[in-house]
C-alpha positions in Angstrom: 6.8 -1.2 -20.9 5.9 1.3 -18.8 8.7 4.3 -18.6 10.0 4.6 -15.5 11.0 7.7 -13.6 15.0 8.2 -12.5 16.1 10.1 -9.5 13.0 9.5 -6.6 13.8 8.9 -2.8 13.9 5.8 -2.3 11.6 5.1 1.0 11.6 3.0 3.5 8.7 1.3 3.0 6.5 1.6 0.3 3.3 3.5 0.7 0.7 1.5 -0.5 -2.5 -0.5 -0.2 -3.3 -1.8 3.2 -1.1 -4.4 4.7 -2.1 -8.0 3.1 -0.4 -11.6 2.0 2.2 -11.5 -0.7 3.0 -15.2 -2.0 7.0 -15.7 -2.6 7.6 -18.2 -4.8 11.4 -18.6 -4.8 11.2 -20.9 -8.1 14.4 -23.5 -7.5 13.9 -25.6 -10.9 15.5 -23.7 -13.9 12.8 -24.0 -17.3 12.1 -23.5 -20.3 11.2 -19.6 -21.9 7.8 -20.8 -22.5 6.6 -22.7 -18.7 8.3 -19.4 -17.7 6.2 -17.0 -19.8 3.4 -19.3 -18.9 3.7 -19.5 -15.1 3.9 -15.3 -15.1 0.5 -15.5 -17.3 -1.2 -17.8 -14.7 0.2 -14.7 -11.4 -1.3 -12.5 -13.5 -4.7 -14.2 -14.0 -4.2 -14.5 -9.8 -3.7 -11.0 -9.6 -6.7 -10.1 -11.6 -9.2 -12.7 -10.5 -8.2 -13.3 -7.1 -6.4 -10.3 -6.0 -3.7 -12.2 -5.0 0.4 -10.5 -5.3 3.2 -12.4 -6.0 6.7 -11.9 -6.2 8.4 -14.6 -8.3 12.4 -14.9 -8.4 13.5 -17.6 -11.1 16.0 -18.1 -14.2 16.0 -20.5 -17.4 17.2 -23.9 -18.5 18.1 -23.7 -21.6 19.3 -20.5 -22.1 16.8 -18.5 -24.2 16.4 -15.2 -26.2 13.0 -13.4 -25.2 11.2 -11.2 -27.4 9.0 -8.2 -26.2 5.1 -8.8 -27.0 5.4 -6.5 -30.2 8.3 -6.4 -31.4 9.1 -7.2 -34.7 11.7 -9.8 -34.6 11.1 -11.7 -37.8 12.6 -8.7 -39.5 15.3 -8.0 -37.1 16.8 -11.6 -36.2 17.7 -14.4 -38.4 14.9 -17.3 -37.6 17.1 -19.4 -39.5 20.2 -19.3 -37.7 18.6 -19.2 -34.6 16.7 -22.7 -35.3 19.2 -24.3 -37.1 20.9 -23.6 -34.3 18.4 -25.1 -31.6 18.5 -21.9 -29.5 15.3 -21.6 -27.0 12.9 -18.6 -28.4 10.0 -17.1 -26.7 7.6 -14.0 -27.2 6.6 -12.5 -23.6 3.0 -11.3 -22.8 5.0 -8.0 -21.6 7.1 -4.9 -24.0 10.5 -4.3 -24.1 13.0 -5.7 -26.3 14.5 -8.9 -27.2 16.6 -10.3 -23.6 19.0 -13.2 -23.7 18.3 -15.3 -20.4 21.0 -17.0 -19.7 24.0 -15.5 -16.7 21.3 -13.4 -15.0 17.9 -13.8 -12.0 14.7 -13.5 -13.5 12.2 -11.8 -11.4 8.3 -11.1 -11.5 5.7 -9.2 -9.7 2.1 -10.0 -10.4 -0.4 -7.9 -8.4 -3.1 -5.5 -7.7 -1.9 -2.3 -9.3 -3.5 -0.8 -6.6 -1.3 -1.5 -3.9 1.4 0.6 -5.5 -1.0 3.0 -6.4 -0.6 3.6 -10.2 1.2 1.6 -13.0 3.9 4.0 -13.3 4.3 3.8 -9.7 4.9 0.8 -9.8 7.8 0.7 -11.9 9.6 2.8 -9.8 9.0 1.2 -6.6 9.6 -2.7 -8.0 12.9 -0.9 -9.4 13.7 0.8 -6.1 13.4 -2.5 -4.1 15.7 -4.5 -6.6 18.1 -1.1 -6.7 18.0 -1.2 -2.5 18.7 -5.0 -2.7 21.6 -5.0 -5.2 23.0 -2.0 -2.6 23.1 -4.7 0.2 25.4 -6.8 -1.7 27.9 -3.5 -1.7 27.0 -2.7 -5.1 27.0 0.9 -6.4 23.7 1.4 -8.2 21.6 4.3 -9.8 18.2 4.5 -11.8 18.4 6.0 -15.3 17.4 9.5 -16.1 14.1 9.6 -17.5 14.6 9.8 -21.5 13.0 8.6 -24.5 12.3 4.7 -25.0 14.2 3.7 -27.7 12.1 2.0 -30.5 11.3 -2.0 -30.6 13.3 -2.4 -33.9 16.7 -1.0 -31.8 17.4 -4.2 -30.7 18.9 -5.6 -27.4 16.7 -4.4 -24.1 20.1 -3.8 -22.5 21.6 -1.7 -25.1 19.7 1.6 -24.2 18.2 2.2 -21.0 15.2 4.1 -19.9 14.1 6.2 -17.6 14.2 4.2 -13.8 16.1 1.3 -15.0 19.2 0.2 -12.9 22.4 1.4 -13.5 26.0 -0.1 -12.2 29.0 1.1 -13.4 27.4 3.3 -16.3 26.0 0.2 -17.6 22.0 -0.9 -17.4 22.2 -3.9 -15.2 18.2 -4.8 -14.9 15.7 -4.3 -17.3 11.7 -4.9 -17.3 9.0 -4.6 -18.7 4.9 -4.3 -17.5 1.6 -5.5 -19.0 -2.1 -4.2 -17.4 -4.5 -6.8 -17.5 -7.8 -5.2 -15.6 -6.8 -4.1 -12.3 -4.1 -6.4 -12.3 -0.1 -6.2 -13.6 2.7 -8.1 -14.8 6.5 -7.0 -14.8 9.2 -8.5 -14.9 12.3 -8.3 -15.9 16.5 -9.7 -16.1 18.8 -9.0 -13.0 22.2 -9.3 -15.2 24.6 -11.4 -13.0 27.3 -11.4 -16.1 26.3 -9.4 -19.4 26.3 -12.0 -22.0 24.1 -9.9 -24.0 26.3 -9.7 -26.8 24.3 -12.9 -28.1 21.5 -10.9 -29.2 23.2 -8.9 -31.5 25.3 -12.2 -32.8 21.3 -13.3 -33.6 20.7 -10.2 -35.6 20.0 -10.6 -39.5 23.6 -9.0 -41.1 22.0 -6.0 -42.5 20.9 -4.9 -39.1 23.2 -5.4 -36.4 24.8 -2.8 -34.8 27.7 -1.9 -34.0 29.4 -4.1 -30.7 28.9 -2.8 -27.0 31.8 -3.6 -24.7 30.4 -5.9 -21.9 30.9 -7.0 -18.5 33.3 -10.4 -18.5 33.1 -11.4 -14.7 29.9 -12.4 -12.8 29.7 -9.5 -10.1 27.3 -11.8 -8.2 25.7 -15.1 -7.5 22.2 -15.6 -8.1 21.5 -17.1 -4.5 22.8 -14.1 -2.5 20.6 -12.0 -4.8 17.7 -14.0 -4.4 17.7 -13.6 -0.3 19.5 -9.9 -0.7 15.9 -9.3 -3.1 13.9 -11.6 -0.3 15.1 -9.2 2.8 14.4 -6.0 1.1 10.8 -6.6 -0.8 9.8 -8.5 2.6 10.7 -5.0 4.7 9.2 -2.7 2.1 6.3 -4.2 1.3 4.2 -4.4 4.3 1.8 -7.4 5.0 2.6 -11.3 5.8 4.9 -13.0 3.7 3.5 -16.5 2.7 6.6 -18.5 1.2 4.8 -21.8 0.7 3.6 -22.1 -2.7 2.2 -24.8 -4.2 3.9 -25.1 -7.0 2.3 -28.2 -8.3 -1.0 -26.4 -8.2 1.0 -23.3 -9.8 2.4 -25.5 -12.9 -1.3 -26.9 -13.4 -2.6 -23.8 -14.0 0.0 -22.8 -16.0 0.1 -25.3 -18.1 -3.2 -24.0 -20.3 -1.1 -21.8 -21.6 2.1 -23.4 -22.6 1.0 -24.5 -26.5 0.6 -21.0 -26.8 3.8 -19.9 -25.8 5.5 -22.6 -27.1 3.9 -22.1 -30.1 6.3 -20.8 -33.0 3.3 -18.6 -35.0 2.9 -16.9 -31.7 7.0 -16.4 -31.2 7.7 -15.2 -34.9 4.6 -13.6 -35.4 5.9 -10.1 -35.6 
């Protein structure tokens, strides 16, 4: 995961590469974790091989516990309990820590990182775009101050903000992770609509559970409203033509070569 910077000025438009085409995919079919990660992987490959830029907005069904690429999940989480409960799990291609994907909207951006200048600049700009979208919905948000990134075995992603992540009422509401592949980046993250991240703690081994945290009990927005706000702000900030006609069948066919990898317990519990 690339650490972001807090307190940066919000720009009216991104000072990025010359205008070109963005591809917008509002994925209206909630999908299993392994499918979602395979699709994001395929979009990253398109960005690297073909120079394409993608913004995808999506949800998960069934609800899913995802681990970061290098997270020691088998040491910290109770695999037997998770498997016995039929809880869906997946390991992301990106870094970071565990996330419970339930009452949330997930975004992913796959693009040549030169569009934003640097990987770090991309991390900050994407979060500024998301913060502007949440402000459109009347929510007071801010970017977290720069701080040391918590270790991978420190528990849930949303328990600790790092620099540049989005805060609401003193709580982290957007958490993201990033991966570079050649000349391209994949950044994806969750916009919490309701805080159910206590589930992550409940699935930890007993001797590794941190103290419980308070959580937001009522949803503050609907996924459709957040989708519309993100779409409006992104298409304004990120210059270029916007293609909204994603060929889902072709994209899913490309993603299918990664299905066996992301659905494999050997990958999910590899660490």
